TIVO-2410 file (N, C-alpha, C; in nm, 3 decimals):
# residues 157
REC num residu      c1      c2      c3 atome chaine
REC   1      X  14.218  17.600  -4.715     N      A
REC   1      X  14.225  17.630  -4.573    CA      A
REC   1      X  14.372  17.634  -4.531     C      A
REC   2      X  14.423  17.749  -4.517     N      A
REC   2      X  14.563  17.765  -4.479    CA      A
REC   2      X  14.572  17.773  -4.327     C      A
REC   3      X  14.629  17.672  -4.268     N      A
REC   3      X  14.641  17.665  -4.123    CA      A
REC   3      X  14.784  17.622  -4.089     C      A
REC   4      X  14.839  17.679  -3.984     N      A
REC   4      X  14.977  17.647  -3.947    CA      A
REC   4      X  14.984  17.518  -3.865     C      A
REC   5      X  15.105  17.467  -3.851     N      A
REC   5      X  15.128  17.350  -3.767    CA      A
REC   5      X  15.086  17.382  -3.622     C      A
REC   6      X  15.122  17.502  -3.575     N      A
REC   6      X  15.087  17.543  -3.440    CA      A
REC   6      X  14.935  17.545  -3.420     C      A
REC   7      X  14.862  17.601  -3.516     N      A
REC   7      X  14.716  17.607  -3.506    CA      A
REC   7      X  14.656  17.466  -3.507     C      A
REC   8      X  14.713  17.377  -3.587     N      A
REC   8      X  14.665  17.239  -3.591    CA      A
REC   8      X  14.687  17.171  -3.457     C      A
REC   9      X  14.807  17.187  -3.399     N      A
REC   9      X  14.835  17.126  -3.269    CA      A
REC   9      X  14.745  17.183  -3.159     C      A
REC  10      X  14.716  17.312  -3.166     N      A
REC  10      X  14.625  17.372  -3.068    CA      A
REC  10      X  14.485  17.313  -3.080     C      A
REC  11      X  14.440  17.294  -3.204     N      A
REC  11      X  14.307  17.235  -3.224    CA      A
REC  11      X  14.305  17.090  -3.178     C      A
REC  12      X  14.412  17.015  -3.208     N      A
REC  12      X  14.418  16.876  -3.162    CA      A
REC  12      X  14.408  16.868  -3.010     C      A
REC  13      X  14.482  16.951  -2.941     N      A
REC  13      X  14.478  16.950  -2.793    CA      A
REC  13      X  14.340  16.985  -2.742     C      A
REC  14      X  14.276  17.085  -2.802     N      A
REC  14      X  14.140  17.122  -2.760    CA      A
REC  14      X  14.042  17.008  -2.783     C      A
REC  15      X  14.055  16.940  -2.895     N      A
REC  15      X  13.968  16.827  -2.925    CA      A
REC  15      X  13.992  16.711  -2.829     C      A
REC  16      X  14.117  16.680  -2.805     N      A
REC  16      X  14.151  16.566  -2.719    CA      A
REC  16      X  14.093  16.582  -2.578     C      A
REC  17      X  14.088  16.705  -2.531     N      A
REC  17      X  14.031  16.729  -2.397    CA      A
REC  17      X  13.881  16.701  -2.391     C      A
REC  18      X  13.816  16.691  -2.507     N      A
REC  18      X  13.673  16.658  -2.512    CA      A
REC  18      X  13.647  16.508  -2.503     C      A
REC  19      X  13.749  16.428  -2.517     N      A
REC  19      X  13.733  16.282  -2.514    CA      A
REC  19      X  13.719  16.237  -2.369     C      A
REC  20      X  13.618  16.157  -2.344     N      A
REC  20      X  13.591  16.108  -2.208    CA      A
REC  20      X  13.714  16.041  -2.147     C      A
REC  21      X  13.752  16.087  -2.028     N      A
REC  21      X  13.861  16.027  -1.954    CA      A
REC  21      X  13.996  16.092  -1.972     C      A
REC  22      X  14.009  16.184  -2.068     N      A
REC  22      X  14.139  16.249  -2.092    CA      A
REC  22      X  14.157  16.364  -1.992     C      A
REC  23      X  14.270  16.366  -1.924     N      A
REC  23      X  14.299  16.471  -1.825    CA      A
REC  23      X  14.381  16.585  -1.883     C      A
REC  24      X  14.473  16.552  -1.974     N      A
REC  24      X  14.567  16.652  -2.024    CA      A
REC  24      X  14.591  16.630  -2.173     C      A
REC  25      X  14.608  16.741  -2.246     N      A
REC  25      X  14.648  16.735  -2.387    CA      A
REC  25      X  14.742  16.851  -2.410     C      A
REC  26      X  14.860  16.822  -2.461     N      A
REC  26      X  14.963  16.924  -2.474    CA      A
REC  26      X  14.983  16.969  -2.618     C      A
REC  27      X  15.012  17.097  -2.634     N      A
REC  27      X  15.048  17.151  -2.764    CA      A
REC  27      X  15.198  17.128  -2.785     C      A
REC  28      X  15.274  17.145  -2.680     N      A
REC  28      X  15.419  17.120  -2.682    CA      A
REC  28      X  15.450  17.003  -2.590     C      A
REC  29      X  15.542  16.919  -2.629     N      A
REC  29      X  15.578  16.801  -2.548    CA      A
REC  29      X  15.646  16.845  -2.419     C      A
REC  30      X  15.595  16.801  -2.304     N      A
REC  30      X  15.661  16.834  -2.178    CA      A
REC  30      X  15.790  16.753  -2.161     C      A
REC  31      X  15.876  16.798  -2.071     N      A
REC  31      X  16.001  16.724  -2.045    CA      A
REC  31      X  15.973  16.588  -1.983     C      A
REC  32      X  15.867  16.582  -1.902     N      A
REC  32      X  15.830  16.456  -1.838    CA      A
REC  32      X  15.680  16.456  -1.815     C      A
REC  33      X  15.628  16.340  -1.780     N      A
REC  33      X  15.485  16.326  -1.752    CA      A
REC  33      X  15.463  16.319  -1.602     C      A
REC  34      X  15.355  16.382  -1.557     N      A
REC  34      X  15.319  16.378  -1.416    CA      A
REC  34      X  15.202  16.281  -1.402     C      A
REC  35      X  15.217  16.186  -1.314     N      A
REC  35      X  15.119  16.077  -1.303    CA      A
REC  35      X  14.976  16.126  -1.277     C      A
REC  36      X  14.961  16.233  -1.199     N      A
REC  36      X  14.825  16.282  -1.170    CA      A
REC  36      X  14.759  16.344  -1.294     C      A
REC  37      X  14.837  16.374  -1.399     N      A
REC  37      X  14.782  16.431  -1.522    CA      A
REC  37      X  14.747  16.327  -1.627     C      A
REC  38      X  14.760  16.200  -1.594     N      A
REC  38      X  14.727  16.093  -1.687    CA      A
REC  38      X  14.579  16.059  -1.679     C      A
REC  39      X  14.519  16.017  -1.787     N      A
REC  39      X  14.568  15.999  -1.922    CA      A
REC  39      X  14.599  16.133  -1.991     C      A
REC  40      X  14.709  16.134  -2.066     N      A
REC  40      X  14.755  16.256  -2.130    CA      A
REC  40      X  14.794  16.231  -2.275     C      A
REC  41      X  14.754  16.326  -2.361     N      A
REC  41      X  14.797  16.325  -2.500    CA      A
REC  41      X  14.918  16.414  -2.516     C      A
REC  42      X  15.018  16.366  -2.589     N      A
REC  42      X  15.132  16.446  -2.631    CA      A
REC  42      X  15.131  16.442  -2.784     C      A
REC  43      X  15.122  16.559  -2.846     N      A
REC  43      X  15.111  16.568  -2.992    CA      A
REC  43      X  15.246  16.602  -3.053     C      A
REC  44      X  15.287  16.521  -3.149     N      A
REC  44      X  15.416  16.544  -3.215    CA      A
REC  44      X  15.395  16.558  -3.366     C      A
REC  45      X  15.473  16.644  -3.424     N      A
REC  45      X  15.467  16.669  -3.568    CA      A
REC  45      X  15.565  16.576  -3.638     C      A
REC  46      X  15.520  16.516  -3.747     N      A
REC  46      X  15.606  16.425  -3.822    CA      A
REC  46      X  15.616  16.472  -3.968     C      A
REC  47      X  15.644  16.380  -4.057     N      A
REC  47      X  15.673  16.411  -4.196    CA      A
REC  47      X  15.555  16.470  -4.272     C      A
REC  48      X  15.587  16.536  -4.385     N      A
REC  48      X  15.484  16.596  -4.470    CA      A
REC  48      X  15.519  16.574  -4.617     C      A
REC  49      X  15.415  16.580  -4.701     N      A
REC  49      X  15.434  16.582  -4.846    CA      A
REC  49      X  15.369  16.709  -4.899     C      A
REC  50      X  15.421  16.757  -5.012     N      A
REC  50      X  15.373  16.881  -5.073    CA      A
REC  50      X  15.333  16.851  -5.217     C      A
REC  51      X  15.212  16.892  -5.255     N      A
REC  51      X  15.164  16.862  -5.390    CA      A
REC  51      X  15.093  16.982  -5.450     C      A
REC  52      X  15.124  17.011  -5.576     N      A
REC  52      X  15.054  17.116  -5.650    CA      A
REC  52      X  14.973  17.056  -5.764     C      A
REC  53      X  14.982  16.928  -5.786     N      A
REC  53      X  14.925  16.868  -5.906    CA      A
REC  53      X  14.774  16.882  -5.917     C      A
REC  54      X  14.701  16.868  -5.809     N      A
REC  54      X  14.555  16.871  -5.816    CA      A
REC  54      X  14.496  17.011  -5.799     C      A
REC  55      X  14.580  17.108  -5.762     N      A
REC  55      X  14.524  17.237  -5.723    CA      A
REC  55      X  14.580  17.355  -5.800     C      A
REC  56      X  14.670  17.333  -5.894     N      A
REC  56      X  14.723  17.441  -5.976    CA      A
REC  56      X  14.849  17.502  -5.918     C      A
REC  57      X  14.901  17.599  -5.990     N      A
REC  57      X  15.029  17.661  -5.956    CA      A
REC  57      X  15.023  17.744  -5.828     C      A
REC  58      X  14.911  17.803  -5.797     N      A
REC  58      X  14.903  17.897  -5.684    CA      A
REC  58      X  14.863  17.832  -5.552     C      A
REC  59      X  14.828  17.704  -5.554     N      A
REC  59      X  14.783  17.636  -5.432    CA      A
REC  59      X  14.864  17.509  -5.412     C      A
REC  60      X  14.912  17.492  -5.291     N      A
REC  60      X  14.986  17.371  -5.255    CA      A
REC  60      X  14.909  17.297  -5.147     C      A
REC  61      X  14.892  17.167  -5.166     N      A
REC  61      X  14.834  17.084  -5.062    CA      A
REC  61      X  14.948  17.028  -4.978     C      A
REC  62      X  14.939  17.051  -4.848     N      A
REC  62      X  15.037  16.997  -4.755    CA      A
REC  62      X  14.967  16.888  -4.675     C      A
REC  63      X  15.024  16.769  -4.678     N      A
REC  63      X  14.969  16.656  -4.602    CA      A
REC  63      X  15.074  16.614  -4.501     C      A
REC  64      X  15.042  16.636  -4.373     N      A
REC  64      X  15.138  16.615  -4.265    CA      A
REC  64      X  15.086  16.509  -4.167     C      A
REC  65      X  15.179  16.429  -4.118     N      A
REC  65      X  15.147  16.328  -4.017    CA      A
REC  65      X  15.163  16.388  -3.877     C      A
REC  66      X  15.064  16.366  -3.794     N      A
REC  66      X  15.071  16.403  -3.652    CA      A
REC  66      X  15.064  16.274  -3.572     C      A
REC  67      X  15.155  16.260  -3.479     N      A
REC  67      X  15.156  16.143  -3.391    CA      A
REC  67      X  15.093  16.184  -3.259     C      A
REC  68      X  14.978  16.124  -3.231     N      A
REC  68      X  14.905  16.154  -3.109    CA      A
REC  68      X  14.939  16.044  -3.009     C      A
REC  69      X  15.029  16.075  -2.917     N      A
REC  69      X  15.075  15.977  -2.819    CA      A
REC  69      X  14.986  15.989  -2.696     C      A
REC  70      X  14.916  15.881  -2.664     N      A
REC  70      X  14.830  15.879  -2.547    CA      A
REC  70      X  14.895  15.792  -2.439     C      A
REC  71      X  14.932  15.856  -2.330     N      A
REC  71      X  14.987  15.786  -2.213    CA      A
REC  71      X  14.874  15.775  -2.112     C      A
REC  72      X  14.831  15.652  -2.082     N      A
REC  72      X  14.714  15.631  -1.998    CA      A
REC  72      X  14.752  15.611  -1.852     C      A
REC  73      X  14.852  15.529  -1.827     N      A
REC  73      X  14.889  15.496  -1.689    CA      A
REC  73      X  15.037  15.455  -1.683     C      A
REC  74      X  15.092  15.462  -1.564     N      A
REC  74      X  15.227  15.408  -1.549    CA      A
REC  74      X  15.217  15.257  -1.553     C      A
REC  75      X  15.325  15.196  -1.595     N      A
REC  75      X  15.328  15.051  -1.608    CA      A
REC  75      X  15.426  14.995  -1.507     C      A
REC  76      X  15.375  14.909  -1.421     N      A
REC  76      X  15.462  14.848  -1.320    CA      A
REC  76      X  15.420  14.702  -1.302     C      A
REC  77      X  15.487  14.636  -1.216     N      A
REC  77      X  15.455  14.496  -1.190    CA      A
REC  77      X  15.344  14.486  -1.087     C      A
REC  78      X  15.230  14.542  -1.119     N      A
REC  78      X  15.114  14.537  -1.031    CA      A
REC  78      X  15.028  14.417  -1.064     C      A
REC  79      X  14.900  14.438  -1.068     N      A
REC  79      X  14.805  14.332  -1.099    CA      A
REC  79      X  14.814  14.299  -1.249     C      A
REC  80      X  14.824  14.172  -1.278     N      A
REC  80      X  14.836  14.129  -1.417    CA      A
REC  80      X  14.717  14.176  -1.500     C      A
REC  81      X  14.746  14.238  -1.615     N      A
REC  81      X  14.641  14.284  -1.705    CA      A
REC  81      X  14.580  14.418  -1.670     C      A
REC  82      X  14.617  14.476  -1.557     N      A
REC  82      X  14.557  14.601  -1.512    CA      A
REC  82      X  14.583  14.717  -1.609     C      A
REC  83      X  14.705  14.730  -1.656     N      A
REC  83      X  14.739  14.839  -1.748    CA      A
REC  83      X  14.660  14.826  -1.878     C      A
REC  84      X  14.655  14.706  -1.934     N      A
REC  84      X  14.581  14.685  -2.057    CA      A
REC  84      X  14.434  14.719  -2.040     C      A
REC  85      X  14.379  14.681  -1.926     N      A
REC  85      X  14.238  14.708  -1.897    CA      A
REC  85      X  14.209  14.858  -1.894     C      A
REC  86      X  14.304  14.937  -1.844     N      A
REC  86      X  14.286  15.083  -1.840    CA      A
REC  86      X  14.299  15.146  -1.978     C      A
REC  87      X  14.382  15.088  -2.063     N      A
REC  87      X  14.410  15.147  -2.194    CA      A
REC  87      X  14.303  15.111  -2.298     C      A
REC  88      X  14.256  14.988  -2.299     N      A
REC  88      X  14.168  14.938  -2.405    CA      A
REC  88      X  14.048  15.027  -2.438     C      A
REC  89      X  13.975  15.083  -2.341     N      A
REC  89      X  13.860  15.166  -2.378    CA      A
REC  89      X  13.895  15.287  -2.465     C      A
REC  90      X  14.018  15.335  -2.454     N      A
REC  90      X  14.057  15.452  -2.531    CA      A
REC  90      X  14.077  15.422  -2.679     C      A
REC  91      X  14.097  15.297  -2.715     N      A
REC  91      X  14.111  15.263  -2.857    CA      A
REC  91      X  13.984  15.305  -2.931     C      A
REC  92      X  13.869  15.260  -2.882     N      A
REC  92      X  13.741  15.294  -2.947    CA      A
REC  92      X  13.703  15.440  -2.927     C      A
REC  93      X  13.722  15.493  -2.807     N      A
REC  93      X  13.685  15.633  -2.779    CA      A
REC  93      X  13.757  15.730  -2.872     C      A
REC  94      X  13.888  15.714  -2.881     N      A
REC  94      X  13.968  15.807  -2.960    CA      A
REC  94      X  13.944  15.787  -3.109     C      A
REC  95      X  13.943  15.663  -3.154     N      A
REC  95      X  13.925  15.640  -3.298    CA      A
REC  95      X  13.789  15.689  -3.344     C      A
REC  96      X  13.683  15.660  -3.272     N      A
REC  96      X  13.550  15.708  -3.309    CA      A
REC  96      X  13.546  15.860  -3.310     C      A
REC  97      X  13.606  15.921  -3.209     N      A
REC  97      X  13.606  16.067  -3.197    CA      A
REC  97      X  13.669  16.132  -3.320     C      A
REC  98      X  13.788  16.087  -3.361     N      A
REC  98      X  13.855  16.150  -3.474    CA      A
REC  98      X  13.798  16.107  -3.609     C      A
REC  99      X  13.746  15.986  -3.619     N      A
REC  99      X  13.682  15.945  -3.745    CA      A
REC  99      X  13.558  16.029  -3.774     C      A
REC 100      X  13.495  16.081  -3.670     N      A
REC 100      X  13.376  16.165  -3.685    CA      A
REC 100      X  13.408  16.312  -3.712     C      A
REC 101      X  13.536  16.349  -3.711     N      A
REC 101      X  13.575  16.490  -3.726    CA      A
REC 101      X  13.681  16.505  -3.835     C      A
REC 102      X  13.639  16.488  -3.961     N      A
REC 102      X  13.736  16.488  -4.071    CA      A
REC 102      X  13.794  16.627  -4.100     C      A
REC 103      X  13.734  16.731  -4.044     N      A
REC 103      X  13.789  16.865  -4.060    CA      A
REC 103      X  13.844  16.919  -3.928     C      A
REC 104      X  13.858  16.831  -3.829     N      A
REC 104      X  13.898  16.868  -3.693    CA      A
REC 104      X  13.803  16.971  -3.633     C      A
REC 105      X  13.673  16.947  -3.651     N      A
REC 105      X  13.570  17.038  -3.601    CA      A
REC 105      X  13.557  17.030  -3.450     C      A
REC 106      X  13.555  17.147  -3.387     N      A
REC 106      X  13.524  17.154  -3.243    CA      A
REC 106      X  13.373  17.149  -3.224     C      A
REC 107      X  13.302  17.225  -3.307     N      A
REC 107      X  13.155  17.225  -3.299    CA      A
REC 107      X  13.099  17.260  -3.436     C      A
REC 108      X  13.005  17.182  -3.480     N      A
REC 108      X  12.937  17.212  -3.605    CA      A
REC 108      X  13.027  17.219  -3.726     C      A
REC 109      X  13.028  17.336  -3.790     N      A
REC 109      X  13.099  17.349  -3.918    CA      A
REC 109      X  13.222  17.439  -3.907     C      A
REC 110      X  13.300  17.423  -3.802     N      A
REC 110      X  13.420  17.506  -3.785    CA      A
REC 110      X  13.547  17.429  -3.823     C      A
REC 111      X  13.541  17.356  -3.933     N      A
REC 111      X  13.657  17.280  -3.980    CA      A
REC 111      X  13.774  17.374  -4.007     C      A
REC 112      X  13.894  17.330  -3.970     N      A
REC 112      X  14.012  17.413  -3.996    CA      A
REC 112      X  14.108  17.348  -4.097     C      A
REC 113      X  14.082  17.224  -4.135     N      A
REC 113      X  14.169  17.156  -4.231    CA      A
REC 113      X  14.085  17.098  -4.344     C      A
REC 114      X  14.151  17.070  -4.455     N      A
REC 114      X  14.081  17.009  -4.568    CA      A
REC 114      X  14.034  16.869  -4.532     C      A
REC 115      X  14.123  16.791  -4.471     N      A
REC 115      X  14.088  16.655  -4.431    CA      A
REC 115      X  14.184  16.603  -4.325     C      A
REC 116      X  14.128  16.536  -4.226     N      A
REC 116      X  14.208  16.468  -4.124    CA      A
REC 116      X  14.169  16.321  -4.128     C      A
REC 117      X  14.267  16.236  -4.151     N      A
REC 117      X  14.241  16.093  -4.165    CA      A
REC 117      X  14.317  16.017  -4.056     C      A
REC 118      X  14.243  15.949  -3.971     N      A
REC 118      X  14.306  15.863  -3.871    CA      A
REC 118      X  14.353  15.738  -3.945     C      A
REC 119      X  14.484  15.723  -3.956     N      A
REC 119      X  14.540  15.615  -4.037    CA      A
REC 119      X  14.559  15.486  -3.960     C      A
REC 120      X  14.604  15.497  -3.834     N      A
REC 120      X  14.635  15.374  -3.761    CA      A
REC 120      X  14.652  15.403  -3.613     C      A
REC 121      X  14.656  15.295  -3.537     N      A
REC 121      X  14.696  15.303  -3.396    CA      A
REC 121      X  14.775  15.177  -3.363     C      A
REC 122      X  14.847  15.183  -3.253     N      A
REC 122      X  14.931  15.069  -3.214    CA      A
REC 122      X  14.857  14.962  -3.138     C      A
REC 123      X  14.732  14.991  -3.099     N      A
REC 123      X  14.667  14.903  -3.002    CA      A
REC 123      X  14.731  14.931  -2.867     C      A
REC 124      X  14.706  14.846  -2.772     N      A
REC 124      X  14.761  14.866  -2.637    CA      A
REC 124      X  14.912  14.842  -2.640     C      A
REC 125      X  14.985  14.942  -2.597     N      A
REC 125      X  15.131  14.930  -2.587    CA      A
REC 125      X  15.168  14.944  -2.440     C      A
REC 126      X  15.243  14.848  -2.387     N      A
REC 126      X  15.284  14.854  -2.247    CA      A
REC 126      X  15.437  14.858  -2.237     C      A
REC 127      X  15.484  14.921  -2.132     N      A
REC 127      X  15.629  14.930  -2.111    CA      A
REC 127      X  15.696  15.032  -2.200     C      A
REC 128      X  15.621  15.137  -2.240     N      A
REC 128      X  15.682  15.239  -2.325    CA      A
REC 128      X  15.746  15.349  -2.241     C      A
REC 129      X  15.868  15.385  -2.275     N      A
REC 129      X  15.932  15.496  -2.204    CA      A
REC 129      X  15.884  15.629  -2.262     C      A
REC 130      X  15.889  15.733  -2.181     N      A
REC 130      X  15.864  15.867  -2.233    CA      A
REC 130      X  15.999  15.924  -2.275     C      A
REC 131      X  16.009  15.979  -2.397     N      A
REC 131      X  16.139  16.028  -2.445    CA      A
REC 131      X  16.207  16.124  -2.346     C      A
REC 132      X  16.334  16.098  -2.322     N      A
REC 132      X  16.412  16.185  -2.235    CA      A
REC 132      X  16.408  16.147  -2.088     C      A
REC 133      X  16.328  16.046  -2.053     N      A
REC 133      X  16.321  16.001  -1.914    CA      A
REC 133      X  16.358  15.854  -1.905     C      A
REC 134      X  16.401  15.812  -1.789     N      A
REC 134      X  16.439  15.672  -1.771    CA      A
REC 134      X  16.376  15.611  -1.646     C      A
REC 135      X  16.303  15.692  -1.570     N      A
REC 135      X  16.256  15.643  -1.440    CA      A
REC 135      X  16.124  15.568  -1.443     C      A
REC 136      X  16.039  15.588  -1.547     N      A
REC 136      X  15.908  15.523  -1.550    CA      A
REC 136      X  15.878  15.470  -1.689     C      A
REC 137      X  15.795  15.367  -1.689     N      A
REC 137      X  15.740  15.314  -1.813    CA      A
REC 137      X  15.589  15.336  -1.811     C      A
REC 138      X  15.528  15.341  -1.929     N      A
REC 138      X  15.387  15.373  -1.939    CA      A
REC 138      X  15.313  15.272  -2.025     C      A
REC 139      X  15.182  15.274  -2.013     N      A
REC 139      X  15.094  15.198  -2.101    CA      A
REC 139      X  15.009  15.300  -2.175     C      A
REC 140      X  14.993  15.280  -2.304     N      A
REC 140      X  14.916  15.376  -2.383    CA      A
REC 140      X  14.898  15.331  -2.526     C      A
REC 141      X  14.873  15.429  -2.613     N      A
REC 141      X  14.845  15.403  -2.754    CA      A
REC 141      X  14.904  15.517  -2.835     C      A
REC 142      X  14.960  15.485  -2.951     N      A
REC 142      X  15.004  15.586  -3.047    CA      A
REC 142      X  14.906  15.585  -3.163     C      A
REC 143      X  14.848  15.702  -3.191     N      A
REC 143      X  14.757  15.719  -3.305    CA      A
REC 143      X  14.828  15.801  -3.411     C      A
REC 144      X  14.814  15.761  -3.538     N      A
REC 144      X  14.870  15.836  -3.651    CA      A
REC 144      X  14.757  15.904  -3.725     C      A
REC 145      X  14.761  16.037  -3.725     N      A
REC 145      X  14.659  16.119  -3.790    CA      A
REC 145      X  14.723  16.198  -3.902     C      A
REC 146      X  14.677  16.178  -4.025     N      A
REC 146      X  14.732  16.251  -4.139    CA      A
REC 146      X  14.637  16.365  -4.172     C      A
REC 147      X  14.692  16.488  -4.178     N      A
REC 147      X  14.612  16.609  -4.194    CA      A
REC 147      X  14.653  16.680  -4.323     C      A
REC 148      X  14.552  16.712  -4.407     N      A
REC 148      X  14.576  16.783  -4.532    CA      A
REC 148      X  14.521  16.924  -4.524     C      A
REC 149      X  14.604  17.020  -4.568     N      A
REC 149      X  14.563  17.160  -4.570    CA      A
REC 149      X  14.603  17.219  -4.706     C      A
REC 150      X  14.533  17.325  -4.746     N      A
REC 150      X  14.566  17.394  -4.870    CA      A
REC 150      X  14.629  17.528  -4.836     C      A
REC 151      X  14.734  17.563  -4.909     N      A
REC 151      X  14.805  17.688  -4.884    CA      A
REC 151      X  14.818  17.767  -5.013     C      A
REC 152      X  14.767  17.889  -5.011     N      A
REC 152      X  14.780  17.981  -5.125    CA      A
REC 152      X  14.924  18.027  -5.135     C      A
REC 153      X  14.978  18.027  -5.254     N      A
REC 153      X  15.116  18.068  -5.276    CA      A
REC 153      X  15.119  18.199  -5.353     C      A
REC 154      X  15.206  18.287  -5.311     N      A
REC 154      X  15.229  18.413  -5.381    CA      A
REC 154      X  15.376  18.414  -5.420     C      A
REC 155      X  15.404  18.367  -5.541     N      A
REC 155      X  15.542  18.350  -5.584    CA      A
REC 155      X  15.610  18.485  -5.601     C      A
REC 156      X  15.728  18.496  -5.545     N      A
REC 156      X  15.808  18.619  -5.556    CA      A
REC 156      X  15.900  18.608  -5.676     C      A
REC 157      X  15.912  18.715  -5.747     N      A
REC 157      X  15.999  18.713  -5.865    CA      A
REC 157      X  16.108  18.813  -5.850     C      A
***
């Protein structure tokens, strides 16, 4: 299954919008977050490994990490425990959702990747800044999703 990083991020955003309570899911990271659009997913591309050992000379398996940053609410000195209370339900909602979709299926058998493995999450994180901004802190969760795809190679000589 040869799929691009862009196609994977588009599928992730479409899937994230299906999770109960999610208002926004972005393919590209916005410059800042708008409070009325929270809870919001921001998807970031991270490191990858490339392997030909299991699939032969003409096929490369690419395994890439995607960081699914979920910003649930702004974090301020309001009611004690309020931010954590808003974030906690998303731990189970998001993990169950992605654990049930190992091919990043939107519906039925429309898998676009060889395998998507939810590796970890941070649990409730409070007081996190959004990159590039200094005016607000947020409460949310970072999920690490490792995605494997197969790519046919046509070697040029």
